[in-house]
OpenMM code with the backbone's topology and positions (N, CA, C; nanometers):
from openmm import Vec3, app, unit

residues = "UNK UNK UNK UNK UNK UNK UNK UNK UNK UNK UNK UNK UNK UNK UNK UNK UNK UNK UNK UNK UNK UNK UNK UNK UNK UNK UNK UNK UNK UNK UNK UNK UNK UNK UNK UNK UNK UNK UNK UNK UNK UNK UNK UNK UNK UNK UNK UNK UNK UNK UNK UNK UNK UNK UNK UNK UNK UNK UNK UNK UNK UNK UNK UNK UNK UNK UNK UNK UNK UNK UNK UNK UNK UNK UNK UNK UNK UNK UNK UNK UNK UNK UNK UNK UNK UNK UNK UNK UNK UNK UNK UNK UNK UNK UNK UNK UNK UNK UNK UNK UNK UNK UNK UNK UNK UNK UNK UNK UNK UNK UNK UNK UNK UNK UNK UNK UNK UNK UNK UNK UNK UNK UNK UNK UNK UNK UNK UNK UNK UNK UNK UNK UNK UNK".split()
positions = [
    Vec3(-7.6092, -10.1295, 1.5707),
    Vec3(-7.6496, -10.0152, 1.6515),
    Vec3(-7.5770, -9.8914, 1.5997),
    Vec3(-7.6511, -9.7851, 1.5780),
    Vec3(-7.5933, -9.6594, 1.5303),
    Vec3(-7.5763, -9.5661, 1.6492),
    Vec3(-7.4508, -9.5432, 1.6881),
    Vec3(-7.4212, -9.4581, 1.8042),
    Vec3(-7.4796, -9.3181, 1.7887),
    Vec3(-7.4896, -9.2706, 1.6649),
    Vec3(-7.5433, -9.1358, 1.6445),
    Vec3(-7.6900, -9.1275, 1.6853),
    Vec3(-7.7576, -9.2398, 1.6974),
    Vec3(-7.8995, -9.2378, 1.7325),
    Vec3(-7.9263, -9.2591, 1.8809),
    Vec3(-7.8319, -9.3207, 1.9532),
    Vec3(-7.8628, -9.3541, 2.0914),
    Vec3(-7.7547, -9.3208, 2.1932),
    Vec3(-7.6464, -9.2601, 2.1536),
    Vec3(-7.5412, -9.2243, 2.2481),
    Vec3(-7.5725, -9.0951, 2.3222),
    Vec3(-7.4854, -9.0591, 2.4150),
    Vec3(-7.5037, -8.9350, 2.4911),
    Vec3(-7.5043, -8.8137, 2.3994),
    Vec3(-7.4382, -8.8254, 2.2837),
    Vec3(-7.4318, -8.7132, 2.1899),
    Vec3(-7.5389, -8.7198, 2.0807),
    Vec3(-7.6384, -8.8061, 2.0943),
    Vec3(-7.7442, -8.8195, 1.9929),
    Vec3(-7.8107, -8.6860, 1.9591),
    Vec3(-7.8401, -8.5973, 2.0575),
    Vec3(-7.9007, -8.4683, 2.0207),
    Vec3(-7.8122, -8.3829, 1.9292),
    Vec3(-7.6801, -8.3962, 1.9426),
    Vec3(-7.5881, -8.3244, 1.8537),
    Vec3(-7.6105, -8.3694, 1.7094),
    Vec3(-7.6103, -8.5003, 1.6866),
    Vec3(-7.6278, -8.5552, 1.5524),
    Vec3(-7.7667, -8.5254, 1.4977),
    Vec3(-7.8676, -8.5353, 1.5824),
    Vec3(-8.0041, -8.5040, 1.5389),
    Vec3(-8.0147, -8.3572, 1.4999),
    Vec3(-7.9501, -8.2704, 1.5762),
    Vec3(-7.9499, -8.1281, 1.5439),
    Vec3(-7.8855, -8.1023, 1.4086),
    Vec3(-7.7688, -8.1640, 1.3843),
    Vec3(-7.7038, -8.1459, 1.2550),
    Vec3(-7.7937, -8.1929, 1.1418),
    Vec3(-7.8618, -8.3055, 1.1608),
    Vec3(-7.9522, -8.3556, 1.0578),
    Vec3(-8.0673, -8.2589, 1.0314),
    Vec3(-8.1015, -8.1762, 1.1302),
    Vec3(-8.2068, -8.0753, 1.1161),
    Vec3(-8.1510, -7.9401, 1.0738),
    Vec3(-8.0187, -7.9319, 1.0523),
    Vec3(-7.9571, -7.8057, 1.0118),
    Vec3(-7.9270, -7.7119, 1.1274),
    Vec3(-7.9109, -7.7674, 1.2485),
    Vec3(-7.8869, -7.6852, 1.3680),
    Vec3(-7.7683, -7.7402, 1.4451),
    Vec3(-7.6910, -7.6505, 1.5075),
    Vec3(-7.5827, -7.6915, 1.5954),
    Vec3(-7.6340, -7.6873, 1.7386),
    Vec3(-7.6483, -7.8035, 1.7995),
    Vec3(-7.6914, -7.8149, 1.9381),
    Vec3(-7.5743, -7.8640, 2.0216),
    Vec3(-7.5482, -7.7952, 2.1345),
    Vec3(-7.4393, -7.8338, 2.2230),
    Vec3(-7.4908, -7.8492, 2.3651),
    Vec3(-7.4294, -7.9410, 2.4421),
    Vec3(-7.4775, -7.9681, 2.5783),
    Vec3(-7.4217, -7.8710, 2.6813),
    Vec3(-7.5087, -7.8420, 2.7773),
    Vec3(-7.4731, -7.7528, 2.8875),
    Vec3(-7.5314, -7.8114, 3.0151),
    Vec3(-7.4579, -7.8008, 3.1245),
    Vec3(-7.5067, -7.8522, 3.2525),
    Vec3(-7.6317, -7.7753, 3.2938),
    Vec3(-7.7356, -7.8489, 3.3324),
    Vec3(-7.8614, -7.7871, 3.3748),
    Vec3(-7.8476, -7.7195, 3.5114),
    Vec3(-7.7403, -7.7493, 3.5847),
    Vec3(-7.7221, -7.6921, 3.7183),
    Vec3(-7.6243, -7.5741, 3.7178),
    Vec3(-7.5012, -7.5955, 3.6715),
    Vec3(-7.3991, -7.4892, 3.6791),
    Vec3(-7.3802, -7.4151, 3.5471),
    Vec3(-7.4470, -7.4597, 3.4418),
    Vec3(-7.4462, -7.3954, 3.3099),
    Vec3(-7.3124, -7.4064, 3.2368),
    Vec3(-7.2243, -7.4968, 3.2801),
    Vec3(-7.0964, -7.5159, 3.2107),
    Vec3(-7.1203, -7.5925, 3.0806),
    Vec3(-7.0553, -7.5465, 2.9728),
    Vec3(-7.0612, -7.6178, 2.8458),
    Vec3(-6.9810, -7.7454, 2.8600),
    Vec3(-7.0280, -7.8519, 2.7985),
    Vec3(-6.9619, -7.9813, 2.8120),
    Vec3(-6.9470, -8.0472, 2.6758),
    Vec3(-6.8238, -8.0799, 2.6399),
    Vec3(-6.8003, -8.1575, 2.5188),
    Vec3(-6.6742, -8.2378, 2.5394),
    Vec3(-6.6762, -8.3675, 2.5115),
    Vec3(-6.7859, -8.4422, 2.4514),
    Vec3(-6.9036, -8.4545, 2.5468),
    Vec3(-7.0176, -8.4864, 2.4888),
    Vec3(-7.1417, -8.4961, 2.5660),
    Vec3(-7.1342, -8.6119, 2.6651),
    Vec3(-7.1999, -8.5938, 2.7756),
    Vec3(-7.2105, -8.6989, 2.8774),
    Vec3(-7.3424, -8.6835, 2.9514),
    Vec3(-7.3605, -8.7646, 3.0510),
    Vec3(-7.4843, -8.7592, 3.1286),
    Vec3(-7.4652, -8.6897, 3.2631),
    Vec3(-7.3405, -8.6617, 3.2993),
    Vec3(-7.3092, -8.5983, 3.4273),
    Vec3(-7.2085, -8.4863, 3.4013),
    Vec3(-7.2249, -8.3740, 3.4699),
    Vec3(-7.1353, -8.2597, 3.4546),
    Vec3(-6.9999, -8.2907, 3.5184),
    Vec3(-6.8929, -8.2674, 3.4422),
    Vec3(-6.7578, -8.2903, 3.4926),
    Vec3(-6.7192, -8.1867, 3.5977),
    Vec3(-6.7843, -8.0699, 3.5971),
    Vec3(-6.7489, -7.9627, 3.6911),
    Vec3(-6.8194, -7.9778, 3.8255),
    Vec3(-6.9509, -8.0020, 3.8236),
    Vec3(-7.0263, -8.0036, 3.9498),
    Vec3(-7.0873, -8.1393, 3.9835),
    Vec3(-7.0822, -8.2337, 3.8902),
    Vec3(-7.1346, -8.3672, 3.9159),
    Vec3(-7.2843, -8.3830, 3.8971),
    Vec3(-7.3524, -8.2751, 3.8615),
    Vec3(-7.4970, -8.2792, 3.8437),
    Vec3(-7.5352, -8.3707, 3.7271),
    Vec3(-7.6415, -8.4455, 3.7461),
    Vec3(-7.6953, -8.5272, 3.6371),
    Vec3(-7.8056, -8.4451, 3.5723),
    Vec3(-7.7873, -8.4147, 3.4483),
    Vec3(-7.8866, -8.3363, 3.3757),
    Vec3(-7.8193, -8.2406, 3.2805),
    Vec3(-7.8545, -8.2545, 3.1545),
    Vec3(-7.7956, -8.1739, 3.0488),
    Vec3(-7.9079, -8.1078, 2.9699),
    Vec3(-7.8870, -7.9844, 2.9316),
    Vec3(-7.9777, -7.9173, 2.8379),
    Vec3(-7.8993, -7.8955, 2.7090),
    Vec3(-7.9684, -7.9053, 2.5984),
    Vec3(-7.9057, -7.8863, 2.4673),
    Vec3(-7.9486, -7.7524, 2.4129),
    Vec3(-7.8503, -7.6658, 2.3857),
    Vec3(-7.8790, -7.5307, 2.3391),
    Vec3(-7.8256, -7.5110, 2.1983),
    Vec3(-7.9038, -7.4414, 2.1182),
    Vec3(-7.8609, -7.4121, 1.9824),
    Vec3(-7.7558, -7.3018, 1.9843),
    Vec3(-7.6518, -7.3209, 1.9063),
    Vec3(-7.5441, -7.2232, 1.8957),
    Vec3(-7.5313, -7.1802, 1.7503),
    Vec3(-7.4900, -7.0561, 1.7267),
    Vec3(-7.4655, -7.0134, 1.5879),
    Vec3(-7.3402, -7.0824, 1.5341),
    Vec3(-7.3355, -7.0979, 1.4049),
    Vec3(-7.2205, -7.1615, 1.3404),
    Vec3(-7.1105, -7.0578, 1.3168),
    Vec3(-7.0611, -7.0036, 1.4262),
    Vec3(-6.9518, -6.9059, 1.4276),
    Vec3(-6.8437, -6.9621, 1.5182),
    Vec3(-6.7184, -6.9494, 1.4743),
    Vec3(-6.6088, -7.0070, 1.5515),
    Vec3(-6.4785, -6.9375, 1.5162),
    Vec3(-6.3733, -6.9768, 1.5861),
    Vec3(-6.2379, -6.9372, 1.5503),
    Vec3(-6.1578, -7.0645, 1.5265),
    Vec3(-6.0588, -7.0537, 1.4405),
    Vec3(-5.9760, -7.1688, 1.4069),
    Vec3(-5.8790, -7.1966, 1.5214),
    Vec3(-5.8845, -7.3175, 1.5742),
    Vec3(-5.7980, -7.3585, 1.6846),
    Vec3(-5.6768, -7.4372, 1.6345),
    Vec3(-5.6995, -7.5241, 1.5348),
    Vec3(-5.5927, -7.6073, 1.4797),
    Vec3(-5.6336, -7.6570, 1.3420),
    Vec3(-5.5355, -7.6963, 1.2610),
    Vec3(-5.5686, -7.7481, 1.1280),
    Vec3(-5.4580, -7.8362, 1.0737),
    Vec3(-5.4926, -7.9181, 0.9766),
    Vec3(-5.3952, -7.9975, 0.9027),
    Vec3(-5.4474, -8.0220, 0.7615),
    Vec3(-5.3566, -8.0234, 0.6658),
    Vec3(-5.3940, -8.0505, 0.5269),
    Vec3(-5.3540, -8.1939, 0.4933),
    Vec3(-5.4461, -8.2673, 0.4327),
    Vec3(-5.4223, -8.4058, 0.3950),
    Vec3(-5.4073, -8.4143, 0.2438),
    Vec3(-5.2965, -8.4753, 0.1994),
    Vec3(-5.2646, -8.4822, 0.0573),
    Vec3(-5.2869, -8.6205, -0.0021),
    Vec3(-5.3167, -8.7187, 0.0811),
    Vec3(-5.3383, -8.8536, 0.0288),
    Vec3(-5.4622, -8.9150, 0.0937),
    Vec3(-5.5133, -9.0174, 0.0341),
    Vec3(-5.6367, -9.0798, 0.0806),
    Vec3(-5.6111, -9.1771, 0.1952),
    Vec3(-5.7041, -9.1766, 0.2872),
    Vec3(-5.7106, -9.2775, 0.3916),
    Vec3(-5.8324, -9.3637, 0.3616),
    Vec3(-5.8387, -9.4802, 0.4213),
    Vec3(-5.9533, -9.5669, 0.4014),
    Vec3(-6.0838, -9.4965, 0.4363),
    Vec3(-6.1828, -9.5125, 0.3520),
    Vec3(-6.3178, -9.4597, 0.3686),
    Vec3(-6.3268, -9.3084, 0.3525),
    Vec3(-6.2238, -9.2454, 0.2953),
    Vec3(-6.2313, -9.1013, 0.2670),
    Vec3(-6.2318, -9.0766, 0.1169),
    Vec3(-6.2640, -9.1781, 0.0412),
    Vec3(-6.2580, -9.1684, -0.1042),
    Vec3(-6.3490, -9.0602, -0.1616),
    Vec3(-6.4529, -9.0220, -0.0890),
    Vec3(-6.5452, -8.9207, -0.1411),
    Vec3(-6.4884, -8.7790, -0.1313),
    Vec3(-6.3808, -8.7608, -0.0566),
    Vec3(-6.3220, -8.6279, -0.0402),
    Vec3(-6.2165, -8.6026, -0.1468),
    Vec3(-6.2216, -8.4847, -0.2061),
    Vec3(-6.1167, -8.4447, -0.2993),
    Vec3(-5.9909, -8.4124, -0.2196),
    Vec3(-5.8765, -8.4537, -0.2689),
    Vec3(-5.7513, -8.4187, -0.2026),
    Vec3(-5.6855, -8.3046, -0.2794),
    Vec3(-5.6181, -8.2150, -0.2117),
    Vec3(-5.6041, -8.2136, -0.0663),
    Vec3(-5.7301, -8.1593, 0.0014),
    Vec3(-5.7455, -8.1928, 0.1296),
    Vec3(-5.8523, -8.1328, 0.2096),
    Vec3(-5.7941, -8.0903, 0.3434),
    Vec3(-5.8601, -7.9933, 0.4049),
    Vec3(-5.8123, -7.9387, 0.5313),
    Vec3(-5.9102, -7.9756, 0.6412),
    Vec3(-5.8603, -8.0524, 0.7392),
    Vec3(-5.9373, -8.0853, 0.8592),
    Vec3(-5.9017, -7.9829, 0.9662),
    Vec3(-6.0010, -7.9425, 1.0426),
    Vec3(-5.9749, -7.8399, 1.1435),
    Vec3(-6.0379, -7.8752, 1.2776),
    Vec3(-5.9921, -7.8045, 1.3793),
    Vec3(-6.0602, -7.7972, 1.5077),
    Vec3(-6.1037, -7.6521, 1.5204),
    Vec3(-6.2350, -7.6327, 1.5349),
    Vec3(-6.2915, -7.4981, 1.5471),
    Vec3(-6.3427, -7.4788, 1.6894),
    Vec3(-6.3143, -7.3629, 1.7474),
    Vec3(-6.3659, -7.3302, 1.8801),
    Vec3(-6.4911, -7.2456, 1.8629),
    Vec3(-6.6049, -7.3029, 1.9008),
    Vec3(-6.7342, -7.2382, 1.8815),
    Vec3(-6.7411, -7.1106, 1.9653),
    Vec3(-6.7894, -7.0036, 1.9033),
    Vec3(-6.7959, -6.8723, 1.9679),
    Vec3(-6.8789, -6.8762, 2.0960),
    Vec3(-6.8310, -6.8059, 2.1968),
    Vec3(-6.9019, -6.7819, 2.3227),
    Vec3(-6.9287, -6.9045, 2.4079),
    Vec3(-6.8672, -7.0187, 2.3759),
    Vec3(-6.8864, -7.1336, 2.4653),
    Vec3(-6.7582, -7.2151, 2.4824),
    Vec3(-6.6600, -7.1972, 2.3953),
    Vec3(-6.5325, -7.2657, 2.4101),
    Vec3(-6.5315, -7.4116, 2.3692),
    Vec3(-6.6438, -7.4645, 2.3236),
    Vec3(-6.6477, -7.6038, 2.2779),
    Vec3(-6.5677, -7.6145, 2.1486),
    Vec3(-6.4843, -7.7160, 2.1386),
    Vec3(-6.4033, -7.7377, 2.0185),
    Vec3(-6.4566, -7.8574, 1.9414),
    Vec3(-6.4814, -7.8348, 1.8118),
    Vec3(-6.5380, -7.9372, 1.7257),
    Vec3(-6.4477, -7.9625, 1.6060),
    Vec3(-6.4431, -8.0863, 1.5632),
    Vec3(-6.3728, -8.1215, 1.4402),
    Vec3(-6.4599, -8.0793, 1.3224),
    Vec3(-6.3978, -8.0493, 1.2115),
    Vec3(-6.4702, -8.0138, 1.0909),
    Vec3(-6.3753, -8.0124, 0.9728),
    Vec3(-6.4248, -7.9609, 0.8624),
    Vec3(-6.3456, -7.9546, 0.7407),
    Vec3(-6.3608, -7.8159, 0.6809),
    Vec3(-6.2508, -7.7633, 0.6251),
    Vec3(-6.2564, -7.6333, 0.5572),
    Vec3(-6.3213, -7.6516, 0.4215),
    Vec3(-6.3970, -7.5516, 0.3812),
    Vec3(-6.4688, -7.5547, 0.2548),
    Vec3(-6.3751, -7.5466, 0.1359),
    Vec3(-6.2729, -7.4630, 0.1445),
    Vec3(-6.1847, -7.4402, 0.0303),
    Vec3(-6.0397, -7.4591, 0.0734),
    Vec3(-5.9824, -7.5767, 0.0490),
    Vec3(-5.8461, -7.6023, 0.0965),
    Vec3(-5.7370, -7.5440, 0.0077),
    Vec3(-5.7713, -7.4921, -0.1091),
    Vec3(-5.6695, -7.4522, -0.2062),
    Vec3(-5.5961, -7.3221, -0.1742),
    Vec3(-5.6632, -7.2169, -0.1230),
    Vec3(-5.5900, -7.0914, -0.1056),
    Vec3(-5.4874, -7.0982, 0.0071),
    Vec3(-5.4417, -6.9845, 0.0478),
    Vec3(-5.3378, -6.9749, 0.1504),
    Vec3(-5.3754, -7.0558, 0.2745),
    Vec3(-5.2720, -7.0959, 0.3461),
    Vec3(-5.2938, -7.1724, 0.4683),
    Vec3(-5.3867, -7.0971, 0.5638),
    Vec3(-5.4737, -7.1711, 0.6328),
    Vec3(-5.5572, -7.1067, 0.7351),
    Vec3(-5.4686, -7.0475, 0.8450),
    Vec3(-5.5223, -6.9504, 0.9168),
    Vec3(-5.4496, -6.8854, 1.0260),
    Vec3(-5.5182, -6.9170, 1.1586),
    Vec3(-5.4413, -6.9666, 1.2541),
    Vec3(-5.4951, -6.9940, 1.3874),
    Vec3(-5.5571, -6.8649, 1.4406),
    Vec3(-5.6776, -6.8750, 1.4936),
    Vec3(-5.7472, -6.7596, 1.5498),
    Vec3(-5.8372, -6.6876, 1.4524),
    Vec3(-5.8316, -6.7223, 1.3231),
    Vec3(-5.9172, -6.6512, 1.2276),
    Vec3(-6.0630, -6.6921, 1.2452),
    Vec3(-6.1519, -6.5986, 1.2106),
    Vec3(-6.2959, -6.6196, 1.2247),
    Vec3(-6.3471, -6.7146, 1.1168),
    Vec3(-6.4388, -6.8014, 1.1585),
    Vec3(-6.4980, -6.8994, 1.0687),
    Vec3(-6.6502, -6.8945, 1.0780),
    Vec3(-6.7129, -6.9281, 0.9681),
    Vec3(-6.8578, -6.9462, 0.9639),
    Vec3(-6.8830, -7.0861, 0.9098),
    Vec3(-6.9737, -7.1581, 0.9731),
    Vec3(-6.9995, -7.2954, 0.9325),
    Vec3(-7.1309, -7.3112, 0.8594),
    Vec3(-7.1384, -7.4212, 0.7873),
    Vec3(-7.2644, -7.4653, 0.7281),
    Vec3(-7.2711, -7.6161, 0.7478),
    Vec3(-7.3904, -7.6662, 0.7599),
    Vec3(-7.4071, -7.8088, 0.7833),
    Vec3(-7.4314, -7.8782, 0.6504),
    Vec3(-7.3527, -7.9811, 0.6281),
    Vec3(-7.3614, -8.0608, 0.5067),
    Vec3(-7.3466, -8.2059, 0.5507),
    Vec3(-7.2833, -8.2864, 0.4705),
    Vec3(-7.2591, -8.4261, 0.5064),
    Vec3(-7.1295, -8.4724, 0.4426),
    Vec3(-7.0715, -8.5742, 0.5011),
    Vec3(-6.9528, -8.6386, 0.4486),
    Vec3(-6.9854, -8.7857, 0.4314),
    Vec3(-6.9427, -8.8407, 0.3218),
    Vec3(-6.9631, -8.9819, 0.2958),
    Vec3(-6.8427, -9.0586, 0.3489),
    Vec3(-6.8673, -9.1484, 0.4435),
    Vec3(-6.7625, -9.2332, 0.5007),
    Vec3(-6.8023, -9.3765, 0.4686),
    Vec3(-6.7326, -9.4344, 0.3734),
    Vec3(-6.7762, -9.5636, 0.3225),
    Vec3(-6.9114, -9.5439, 0.2562),
    Vec3(-7.0107, -9.6158, 0.3026),
    Vec3(-7.1468, -9.6006, 0.2514),
    Vec3(-7.2355, -9.5189, 0.3454),
    Vec3(-7.1771, -9.4652, 0.4511),
    Vec3(-7.2542, -9.3940, 0.5536),
    Vec3(-7.2444, -9.2430, 0.5317),
    Vec3(-7.3581, -9.1796, 0.5151),
    Vec3(-7.3641, -9.0337, 0.4996),
    Vec3(-7.3760, -8.9724, 0.6391),
    Vec3(-7.2697, -8.9032, 0.6817),
    Vec3(-7.2622, -8.8491, 0.8172),
    Vec3(-7.2749, -8.6977, 0.8125),
    Vec3(-7.3653, -8.6401, 0.8940),
    Vec3(-7.3736, -8.4939, 0.8996),
    Vec3(-7.2381, -8.4362, 0.9414),
    Vec3(-7.2018, -8.3244, 0.8808),
    Vec3(-7.0713, -8.2635, 0.9085),
    Vec3(-7.0815, -8.1123, 0.8982),
    Vec3(-6.9971, -8.0453, 0.9751),
    Vec3(-6.9882, -7.8996, 0.9657),
    Vec3(-6.8732, -7.8668, 0.8714),
    Vec3(-6.9027, -7.7868, 0.7710),
    Vec3(-6.8034, -7.7407, 0.6755),
    Vec3(-6.7803, -7.5938, 0.7075),
    Vec3(-6.6558, -7.5587, 0.7369),
    Vec3(-6.6218, -7.4226, 0.7800),
    Vec3(-6.5607, -7.3430, 0.6662),
    Vec3(-6.5908, -7.2135, 0.6644),
    Vec3(-6.5333, -7.1184, 0.5698),
    Vec3(-6.4791, -6.9995, 0.6467),
    Vec3(-6.3829, -6.9337, 0.5864),
    Vec3(-6.3343, -6.8099, 0.6444),
    Vec3(-6.4450, -6.7060, 0.6424),
    Vec3(-6.4586, -6.6327, 0.7517),
    Vec3(-6.5584, -6.5271, 0.7584),
    Vec3(-6.5055, -6.4056, 0.6855),
    Vec3(-6.5862, -6.3548, 0.5944),
    Vec3(-6.5437, -6.2390, 0.5141),
    Vec3(-6.5430, -6.1122, 0.5962),
] * unit.nanometer
topology = app.Topology()
chain = topology.addChain("A")
for resn in residues:
    res = topology.addResidue(resn, chain)
    for name in ("N", "CA", "C"):
        topology.addAtom(name, app.Element.getBySymbol(name[0]), res)
């Protein structure tokens, strides 16, 4: 069973596969919700709408990895993993920086994303690759 196809967050993965960032919002109180679920944590309403968001964010956190972990063999080392806070909704998503070589990223700096994929073992997983906004 592939969780990306049938879990509560399936629309997120389907959106990435289509080149779009879709995030869940409560159909009743309009609160953004991540991770995705079937019930709003704020008001308890059952019902979620998925809204497209631009790939704009600010850097919330980051770490640089200098050695390989299992199933990350497709990534060149070093690489920078980040948590990006999506603009205007506060949802925080994991991702990877496009260019890990220059100066360290700065918390709060503006980012622009593009949708690509990461190879994990033999599984090609849609992924957001973030770059510094010029």
